[in-house]
N, C-alpha and C positions, 0 to 999 in steps of 0.2 A: 757296886755302882748301879746295876740294874735295880737293885732293891730300893736305893735312894730315889731313883727316878720314879719308880712305882709309888712310893710313899708320897712324893711331891704331887703326882697326878691325882691320887686319891684325896689328898688334902685339898687340892684345888677344886675338885668336883664337889666335895662336901661344902666348901665355902660358897661356891656358886649356887648350890641347892638351898643354902640357908638364907641367901639374899636374892630373891627372884627379880627385884626391880633392877639391881645392879647387873644381873645376868642379862635381862632383856635389853638394857641400854648398851651393854657391851656387844651383844649379838647384832643389834640394829646398827651400831656404829661400824662394826666390821662389814656388815652387808652393804651399807651405803658407800663405804670406802672402796670396797671391791667393785661395786657397780660403777662408781664414778671413774675409777681407774680404767676399767674395761671400756667404758664409753669414750674416754679421752684417747686411749690408745687406738681404738677403732677409727676414730676421726683422723688422728695423726697418720696412721698407717694408710688410710684411703687417700689423704691429701698430699702427704709428703714422702712417705717411704716407698710406696709401691710404684713400679715403673709404669709409664703410659702403656696402654694396650695397643701398641703398634710395633711392627717389626723394627728392630734396631733403635730403641728409644735413646740409647747412648749417643747416637749420631745426630740428634736434633740440637740445633743451636738457635737461640733467640737473639735477634738483632734489634736494637732500638736506639733512639737518641735520648741521652740523659742530659738534662739541663737543670741545675740547681736542685739535685736529688729528686727530680720528677721525670718519669718516662714520658716522652712525647711520641705519639704514634707517627709513623711515616704517612705522608699523603700518598694517594694512589699514583700520581705522576712520579713522585720520588721513588716509590717502590718499583715501578716499571723501569726507571733509569738504573736503579741498583741491580735489578734482575738482568738487564741488558748488558751491563758492564762487568758483572762478576764472573770469575773463572775458577773459584775455589769450591763452591758447593755444587751438589748434583742438581739442585733446584731450590727455588725460593717459593715460599707460600706466604700469602698475606691474609689477614683477617681483621675484622673490625666489628664492633657490636654496639648495641644500644637497647633501650627499652622503649619502643614506640607505643603509642596509643592506637588501638585498632578497634573499629566499631563493627560488630557483627549482629545483624538483625536488631538494631537499636540498643545493643548492650556494649558498653565500652570495656575493653580488656587491655591489660598491660602484660607484655611477655618479653622475655629477653630474646633478641634476634642476633644471630651471628652471620655476617656476610663474609664469604671466603672467595679466594681466587679459584679459577677453574681447575687448577692442578692440585688443589688442597688434598683431596682424597687419594689421588694417584701417588703423590709424593709421600704421603704418610703410609701408603700400602694398605689402606683399609677400604671397606665397602660402606657407603652411607646406608643408614637405615631410617625408616620413618618412625619417629617417637610419637607415641599417642598419649 
């Protein structure tokens, strides 16, 4: 059995050596495939598979209003009413975002801004940091 495997391996290497164009295409195809799979897995792992970097991520729950298959954000007064009347959760946090235009020294910038409630970081058990 080992002799047959060795013969097959030697035959394959001879065939690849005789046809360098085919060998180059095969190696490049494998390299591209492995690279693409690695990149896709890295992205999926970062976005979907890895837990959030907070204590007890399994205890987080998202509440939203769904109408005709679209999530509708709570208004701030509605959020405060939900927070006042709820007895199930240890706390509620709220956030909202947008991409406003900001002018600094005559230059217009667009950046994503996230507004959060005052208990956002304490309920998540994390410390805010300044991102540069």
